[in-house]
N, C-alpha and C positions, 0 to 999 in steps of 0.2 A: 307960641305956646308958653305958658307960665313956667318960668325956670325955677320956681321955688319947690316944685314937686320932686319926688325921688324916682330915679330909674333903678329898677331891680334887675341886675344882670345874672342870668343863670347859664353857667358854662362849666363843664367838668374839668377844663384845663385852667390851671391857676395863672399861667402866663396870659392866656386870652382874657381872663377876668381882669387882670391888672391893666392890660391895654384898653379894654372897654371902659373901665372906670376912669382911667386917665382921660380918655376922649370926652366922657360926660363932664368931668371936672373942668376940662379946658373950655367947654361950652357954657359953664356956669351952673350945671345941674349937680344935685347931690346924688351919689351913687352908693348902692349896697350890692355886694356880690355873694353868690351862692353857688355851691358845686352842683346841687341837684334840687329836686322838688322837696325832699325831706327838709333840707336847710331852709328853703323858702317858706315852707309851711310852719316851721318851728317858731317863726317870729310873727308878732301881730302886725299885719300890713293894713294901714289905714288909707293908703292912696298911692298914686304914682302910676308907673308904667313898667311892665315886665319886658325885658329884651332877652330872648333865649336862643341859644344855639340849637339848631335842628340836627340833633345827633342821633344816629341809629343806636349807638351804645346805650342811650338813656330812654329809648323808645320814641324819640322825636317830639316835635312841638305839639302835634295833634294829641299825643298822650298827655303831655304836660297840661294842655288846656283842659282836658277831661279831668285830670287830677285837681286842678285849680277849682273847677266847678264843683267837684265832689267835696272839696274842703271849704266851699263858700268864699273863695277868693275871686273877686269879680274884676280884677284889674285887666286892662287891655294889654295885648301882647304883640310885640314885633319879633319875627323870626330872623335868624341869621344863619348863614352857611358860607363856607369858602367858595364852593362851586355849586350853586343851587341847581338841583335836579328839577326839571319842570313838573314831574309827578309829585315830588315832595312839596313844591311850592303850592300846587293845587290842593293837596291834602291839608296843608297848614291853613290856607285861606278858607277852605270849607269848614275846618274845625273852629275858625273864628279869629285867626291872626289878622291884625290890621294891615300889616305890611311884611315884606320879605326882603331883607337886604343882604348884599354880598360883602363879606369881610375880606381883607381888613377894611374897617370903616375909616373913611376920611372925615375930618371935621365938617367939611362942606356938605357931604352927602348925608351925614347923620343929622346935622342941623336942619337941612332942607326937609328931611323926612319928618322930623319932629314938628317943624313949623307947618308942614302940609297937613298933618293929622289934626292939629289944632283941637277944637272942641269935639271932634269925632271920638277921641279917646274917652272923654267923659260920657258922651252919649252911648258909646259902646258898652261901658261898664253897666249902665242902667239897663240897656236892652239885654245884655248877656245874663244879668241877674234874673230878669223877668223870664227869659227863655228857659233857663235851667230850672227855676222854681216851678214854672208851668209844666215842664216835662216831668218833673218829679211828682207833681200832683196827679198827672195823667197816668203815670206808671202804676199808681195804686188802684186804678180802675180795672174791673174784670173785662174780659174780651167783649161781652155783650154790652156792658156799660159804655165802652168806647164806641161800639157801633151806634148806640143811641146818640151819643155825643156827636159823632160824625154826621149823622142824618139831621140832628138838630141844628148843627152848624150850617147845613145846606138849606135851612128854613122849613123843614118838614114838621107837620103837626104829629101828635101822638098817633092818630089814626093812620096817617101816611107812613110813619115809621113802622107801625105794626104790620102794615101790608108789605113793606119792603123786607122786613125780617121774618115774616110769616109767623107772627106771634100775636097774642091778643093785646088790645089797647091797654087793658089793665096791667098786663105784664110789662109793657113799655113804661107805664106810670111808675111801677115799682123800681125798675132799672134806672129810670130818670131820677127818682127821688134819691136812690143810693148814690148815683153819680154826682148829683148836686151836693150831697152831704160830704162826699170824699173830696170834692173840689173846693169846698167852703163857699159855694155860690148860693146867694139868696134868691136869685132869679135866673132865668135862661140866658139873658144877655151876659151875665157874669161868667157862666159856664162857657159860652161861645168865645168870650174874650180870652179865657185861659187857653182854650184850644187854639186860637189864632196866635197867641203869644208863644205857644210851644213850637210853632212853625213846622208841624209834622206833616 
């Protein structure tokens, strides 16, 4: 993995932050430290990787990933904990964490994790941005417009959708036109792509 990028450490404990940044520096990475999401969001972040403590007191990594998405911060994230709870690990991974490491971090373990992730971190950022943007666009649809999109994604025609929803084909056309406009889609394939990117 390219060692010129920045590792952004989020941990409420100042001693932990110092140890983590020292580990990153020892491996040749630049490190920035933050006590919480507010500090992270206060700085313009152009790239790198977030390494965050999965701490109940701050709402955990799953909450941090949601906050980052809401703030349009698309950086990949690795979670940390002293004694990872399997349930917390699953929650973090489902929320989008790339990895979950046990602290204290050794140089060898941290270096191996960063090397293993490689280009996955860059691809993750792109995919995460698409997913969050697609979900945001879909959130603006009415319930009926979403139903039309769901059936359209399954390959149904306006007439078939009308039969499934027990409405007229003309009403389907109206909902479909409104849905396409809200999604910014010029044709059906673009609307279906947004739905697939949202991974709903």
